C-alpha positions as CSV (number, residue, x, y, z in Angstrom):
1,M,-25.0,110.4,107.8
2,K,-26.5,107.4,109.4
3,A,-26.1,103.7,109.2
4,V,-29.1,101.9,107.7
5,A,-29.7,98.1,107.6
6,R,-29.9,96.8,104.0
7,M,-33.5,95.6,104.6
8,E,-34.5,99.2,105.4
9,L,-33.0,100.8,102.3
10,T,-35.3,102.2,99.6
11,P,-34.6,103.5,96.1
12,G,-33.8,107.2,96.1
13,M,-31.5,107.2,99.2
14,T,-28.0,108.5,98.6
15,L,-25.0,106.5,99.6
16,G,-22.7,108.2,102.1
17,D,-19.7,105.8,101.9
18,D,-18.5,103.3,99.3
19,I,-19.9,99.8,99.5
20,I,-16.8,97.6,99.5
21,W,-16.5,93.8,98.9
22,Q,-13.2,92.1,99.1
23,D,-11.3,95.4,98.7
24,K,-13.3,96.4,95.6
25,V,-15.8,99.2,95.4
26,L,-19.1,97.7,94.5
27,I,-21.1,100.9,94.7
28,P,-19.4,104.3,95.1
29,A,-20.3,107.0,97.7
30,G,-22.8,109.5,96.3
31,T,-24.8,107.0,94.3
32,V,-28.5,107.4,94.4
33,L,-29.7,103.9,95.2
34,T,-32.0,102.0,92.8
35,A,-33.7,98.6,93.4
36,Q,-30.8,97.0,91.4
37,H,-28.2,98.5,93.8
38,I,-30.1,97.1,96.8
39,A,-30.3,93.7,95.0
40,T,-26.5,93.8,94.4
41,M,-25.9,94.4,98.1
42,K,-28.1,91.5,99.0
43,H,-26.3,89.3,96.5
44,Y,-23.0,90.1,98.2
45,S,-24.5,89.8,101.7
46,I,-23.8,93.5,102.5
47,M,-25.9,94.1,105.7
48,L,-25.3,97.8,106.3
49,A,-25.0,101.0,104.4
50,T,-24.2,104.6,105.3
51,I,-26.9,106.9,104.0
52,M,-26.8,110.7,103.6
53,E,-29.3,112.8,105.5
54,D,-30.6,116.3,104.7
55,A,-27.9,117.9,106.8
56,D,-25.2,116.2,104.6
57,F,-26.5,118.1,101.6
58,A,-26.2,121.5,103.2
59,T,-23.5,123.6,101.6
60,T,-24.1,127.2,102.7
61,H,-23.6,128.7,106.2
62,Y,-27.3,129.1,106.8
63,E,-28.2,125.7,105.4
64,K,-25.7,124.1,107.8
65,L,-27.0,126.3,110.7
66,R,-30.5,125.1,110.3
67,F,-29.4,121.5,110.8
68,S,-27.1,122.3,113.7
69,E,-28.0,121.0,117.2
70,D,-27.5,124.5,118.6
71,F,-30.1,126.0,116.3
72,K,-32.5,123.1,117.0
73,L,-32.2,123.8,120.7
74,F,-32.8,127.5,120.2
75,E,-35.8,126.8,118.0
76,Q,-37.3,124.4,120.6
77,K,-36.6,126.7,123.5
78,H,-38.0,129.7,121.6
79,A,-41.3,127.9,121.0
80,Q,-41.5,127.1,124.7
81,C,-40.6,130.6,125.9
82,L,-43.0,132.2,123.4
83,A,-45.9,130.1,124.9
84,A,-44.8,131.0,128.4
85,Y,-44.4,134.7,127.5
86,K,-47.9,134.8,126.0
87,K,-49.4,133.2,129.1
88,V,-47.6,135.6,131.5
89,I,-48.7,138.7,129.5
90,L,-52.3,137.6,129.0
91,T,-52.6,136.8,132.7
92,F,-51.1,140.2,133.6
93,T,-53.3,142.2,131.2
94,S,-56.5,140.4,132.4
95,G,-56.0,142.4,135.6
96,G,-55.4,141.9,139.3
97,C,-51.7,140.8,138.9
98,P,-48.6,142.8,139.7
99,A,-46.1,143.5,136.9
100,P,-44.4,140.2,136.1
101,N,-40.9,141.6,135.8
102,Q,-39.2,138.6,137.3
103,E,-41.1,136.0,135.3
104,L,-40.2,137.9,132.1
105,L,-36.5,138.1,133.1
106,N,-36.6,134.3,133.8
107,I,-37.9,133.8,130.3
108,Y,-35.1,136.0,128.9
109,N,-32.5,134.1,130.9
110,E,-33.8,130.7,129.6
111,M,-33.4,132.0,126.1
112,R,-30.0,133.7,126.8
113,A,-28.6,130.3,127.7
114,T,-29.2,128.9,124.2
115,Y,-26.8,131.2,122.3
116,P,-23.3,132.3,123.1
117,N,-23.4,135.9,121.9
118,G,-25.4,138.6,120.1
119,L,-24.1,137.7,116.6
120,K,-25.2,134.1,117.0
121,L,-28.6,135.3,118.1
122,L,-28.9,137.3,114.9
123,D,-28.0,134.2,112.9
124,F,-30.6,132.2,114.7
125,L,-33.4,134.8,114.4
126,Y,-32.7,135.2,110.7
127,N,-33.5,131.5,110.3
128,L,-36.4,131.2,112.7
129,M,-39.8,130.9,111.1
130,P,-42.4,132.8,113.2
131,N,-45.6,131.5,114.4
132,E,-48.1,133.4,112.2
133,D,-50.8,133.3,114.9
134,E,-48.5,134.9,117.5
135,L,-46.7,137.6,115.6
136,T,-47.1,140.3,118.2
137,F,-45.8,138.1,121.0
138,N,-43.1,136.8,118.8
139,H,-42.0,140.3,117.9
140,C,-41.8,141.4,121.6
141,L,-39.9,138.3,122.7
142,N,-37.4,138.8,119.9
143,S,-37.1,142.5,120.7
144,A,-36.3,141.6,124.3
145,L,-33.6,139.3,123.2
146,I,-32.1,141.9,120.8
147,A,-32.4,144.5,123.5
148,G,-30.3,142.3,125.7
149,F,-27.4,142.0,123.3
150,I,-27.5,145.7,122.6
151,A,-27.2,146.3,126.3
152,E,-24.3,143.9,126.5
153,W,-22.5,145.5,123.5
154,S,-23.1,149.0,124.9
155,D,-21.6,148.2,128.3
156,M,-24.8,149.3,130.1
157,D,-25.0,149.0,133.8
158,Q,-27.0,146.1,135.2
159,N,-30.1,148.2,136.0
160,G,-30.1,149.8,132.6
161,K,-29.8,146.4,130.9
162,L,-32.6,144.9,132.9
163,E,-34.9,147.9,132.1
164,L,-34.1,147.7,128.4
165,I,-34.8,144.0,128.3
166,L,-38.1,144.5,130.2
167,S,-39.0,147.3,127.8
168,G,-38.7,144.8,125.0
169,F,-41.2,142.6,126.6
170,Y,-43.6,145.4,127.4
171,Y,-43.2,148.1,124.7
172,D,-45.7,146.8,122.1
173,I,-48.3,145.6,124.6
174,G,-50.8,148.2,123.3
175,K,-51.0,146.3,120.0
176,L,-52.9,143.6,121.8
177,Q,-55.9,146.0,121.8
178,L,-55.7,146.5,118.0
179,P,-57.1,144.2,115.3
180,Y,-54.6,141.5,114.3
181,H,-55.3,141.9,110.6
182,L,-54.4,145.5,110.7
183,L,-51.1,145.1,112.5
184,W,-49.8,142.5,110.0
185,K,-51.5,143.7,106.8
186,P,-49.1,142.8,104.0
187,G,-50.0,145.9,101.9
188,K,-49.7,149.6,102.6
189,L,-52.0,150.9,105.3
190,T,-54.6,153.6,104.6
191,K,-54.3,156.9,106.5
192,E,-57.2,155.8,108.8
193,E,-55.5,152.4,109.4
194,F,-52.1,154.0,110.2
195,D,-53.7,156.6,112.5
196,L,-55.2,153.7,114.5
197,V,-51.8,151.8,114.6
198,M,-50.2,155.0,115.9
199,T,-52.4,154.8,119.0
200,H,-50.7,151.6,120.3
201,P,-47.9,153.4,122.3
202,M,-50.5,155.4,124.3
203,I,-52.7,152.4,124.7
204,G,-49.7,150.5,126.1
205,W,-48.8,153.3,128.4
206,N,-52.3,153.5,129.8
207,M,-52.4,149.7,130.3
208,L,-49.1,149.9,132.4
209,R,-49.0,153.2,134.1
210,N,-50.7,152.0,137.4
211,T,-49.0,148.6,137.6
212,G,-45.8,149.7,139.4
213,I,-43.6,149.4,136.3
214,S,-40.7,151.9,136.4
215,S,-41.0,155.3,134.9
216,N,-38.1,154.5,132.5
217,I,-39.9,151.5,131.1
218,L,-43.2,153.4,130.8
219,D,-41.3,156.1,128.9
220,T,-40.0,153.5,126.5
221,V,-43.5,152.1,126.0
222,L,-44.8,155.5,125.1
223,N,-41.8,156.8,123.1
224,H,-40.3,153.9,121.2
225,H,-41.7,155.2,117.9
226,E,-40.4,158.7,118.4
227,R,-37.5,159.7,116.1
228,M,-34.5,162.0,116.6
229,D,-35.6,164.2,113.6
230,G,-39.1,164.6,115.0
231,S,-40.7,162.3,112.4
232,G,-42.0,159.8,114.9
233,Y,-45.1,159.5,117.0
234,P,-47.2,159.9,119.1
235,R,-45.8,163.2,120.5
236,F,-43.4,164.1,117.7
237,L,-40.5,164.5,120.1
238,K,-37.0,165.3,118.9
239,G,-33.4,164.7,119.9
240,E,-32.8,164.8,123.7
241,Q,-36.5,165.0,124.4
242,I,-36.5,161.3,123.8
243,G,-35.2,159.2,126.7
244,I,-32.1,157.0,126.2
245,L,-33.9,153.7,126.6
246,S,-36.5,154.8,124.0
247,R,-33.7,155.7,121.6
248,Y,-32.2,152.2,122.1
249,M,-35.6,150.6,121.8
250,A,-36.2,152.4,118.5
251,I,-33.2,150.6,117.1
252,A,-34.0,147.2,118.6
253,D,-37.6,147.5,117.3
254,T,-36.6,148.4,113.8
255,Y,-34.0,145.7,113.6
256,T,-36.3,143.0,115.0
257,A,-39.1,143.9,112.5
258,M,-36.8,143.7,109.5
259,A,-34.9,140.6,110.7
260,S,-38.0,138.5,111.1
261,P,-39.7,136.8,108.2
262,R,-43.4,137.7,107.6
263,P,-46.1,135.8,105.7
264,H,-45.6,138.1,102.7
265,R,-41.7,138.4,102.7
266,D,-38.5,136.8,103.8
267,A,-36.3,138.2,106.6
268,F,-34.0,141.0,105.5
269,T,-30.3,140.1,105.7
270,P,-28.1,141.9,108.2
271,L,-26.5,144.0,105.4
272,Q,-29.9,144.9,104.0
273,I,-31.0,146.1,107.4
274,I,-27.8,148.1,107.9
275,E,-28.4,149.8,104.5
276,I,-31.9,150.9,105.6
277,L,-30.6,152.1,109.0
278,E,-27.8,154.0,107.2
279,R,-30.3,155.6,104.9
280,D,-32.5,156.7,107.8
281,I,-29.7,157.5,110.2
282,S,-31.2,160.9,111.0
283,K,-34.1,159.2,112.6
284,Y,-31.9,157.4,115.2
285,D,-29.3,158.4,117.7
286,A,-26.2,157.9,115.6
287,V,-23.9,157.7,118.7
288,L,-25.8,154.6,119.7
289,L,-26.5,153.2,116.2
290,V,-23.2,153.4,114.4
291,P,-21.2,151.2,116.9
292,L,-23.9,148.6,116.7
293,I,-24.2,148.4,112.9
294,K,-20.4,148.5,112.7
295,R,-20.1,145.4,114.9
296,I,-22.9,143.6,113.0
297,A,-21.3,144.5,109.6
298,E,-17.8,143.3,110.7
299,A,-19.3,139.9,111.5
300,Q,-20.5,139.6,107.9
301,V,-16.9,139.7,106.5
302,G,-16.3,136.2,105.0
303,S,-20.0,135.5,104.6
304,T,-21.5,134.5,101.3
305,I,-24.2,136.6,99.7
306,K,-26.4,136.5,96.5
307,L,-27.1,139.7,94.5
308,N,-30.1,140.6,92.5
309,D,-28.4,139.5,89.3
310,D,-28.0,136.0,90.9
311,S,-24.3,136.3,91.2
312,V,-22.7,134.9,94.4
313,W,-19.9,136.7,96.3
314,D,-18.1,136.7,99.6
315,V,-18.0,139.8,101.7
316,F,-14.3,140.8,101.5
317,I,-13.7,144.4,102.8
318,L,-16.0,146.9,104.5
319,H,-16.2,150.6,103.7
320,Q,-16.0,152.4,107.1
321,N,-18.3,155.2,105.9
322,R,-20.9,152.8,104.3
323,F,-20.9,149.4,106.0
324,S,-23.8,148.1,103.8
325,R,-22.0,148.3,100.5
326,P,-18.8,146.3,101.0
327,I,-16.1,145.2,98.5
328,L,-16.9,141.6,97.4
329,K,-14.8,138.8,96.0
330,N,-16.0,135.7,94.1
331,K,-14.5,132.2,93.8
332,N,-12.6,133.3,90.7
333,Q,-10.9,136.0,92.8
334,E,-12.7,138.8,90.9
335,I,-13.4,142.0,92.9
336,L,-16.6,143.9,93.0
337,D,-17.1,147.2,94.9
338,L,-20.8,147.3,95.8
339,A,-20.5,151.0,96.6
340,E,-19.8,151.6,92.9
341,H,-22.8,149.6,91.6
342,P,-26.0,151.1,92.8
343,E,-27.9,148.9,90.4
344,L,-26.9,145.8,92.4
345,S,-28.3,144.8,95.8
346,I,-28.0,142.0,98.2
347,T,-31.0,139.6,98.2
348,K,-29.9,136.6,100.3
349,M,-27.4,135.3,102.7
350,M,-26.0,131.9,101.7
């Protein structure tokens, strides 16, 4: 709320506090002001009123988060770091420059200072609207941030953490050589289009292989789309044939893609993402994946969600064998076990 001089008041503003004159309430809080209300204040020589701002109307967790100073700082710093990251990469790929590892880590550290932990980062990214002209750069920056918290949660040693973060910055660099409209096409790709998209790991590897970048990062650039069941690309590797950083990066890449809004869809909620990862668990290293999704799911307990029938519930209890289908409770203390209702699905975080 903010204090506004009476002369600055306009009809349509909402009063935050009672207007009181001689211990009597002239106009109660919550009143939407009219010209008559403002005239009444003038008559009684009321000089100041408290007016509600957009943030005061926020009721859900995510509405409040969008108005928080922490999120505003993150959003501002993200825009600055996105521009810096783009400049660094374009300078690097134009040739003649050594691998800008330290510059990229500096960008990561600037961003890391704006959120206290990985769960808050996921909250922020869920609410961050991407720059539609910079989706590839935006995706890589966010992947580097998510790779960082995965490394922290997995107790990686410092060298492994830095290589995983740098992999996030570099791994999709081959997409810069592909048509933008193809990468972000809202509909299904044709076979010819998908075959072209599948070339980006090899393109990226070729762009980076003589730049002094470590072999582990190069491996991740080439193999981040490989899958444990052999269904990935470009080399159709399976299981232990895929390096550990590539297995981590496959998870980070998938989470980032689904957690980011696109021009044709909203961001998926954490529980929606977990449901997709659970369904496709054979594609990922379960030893790495399950502790991560368990930790993300546990953070959703107490959060409010909307289902596809427009009902609103709180996440109450998790199923340990299926994190994405929790037991829910509503304001009337009614219980709904989502695992027993396949016709219902989560559509929104509140």
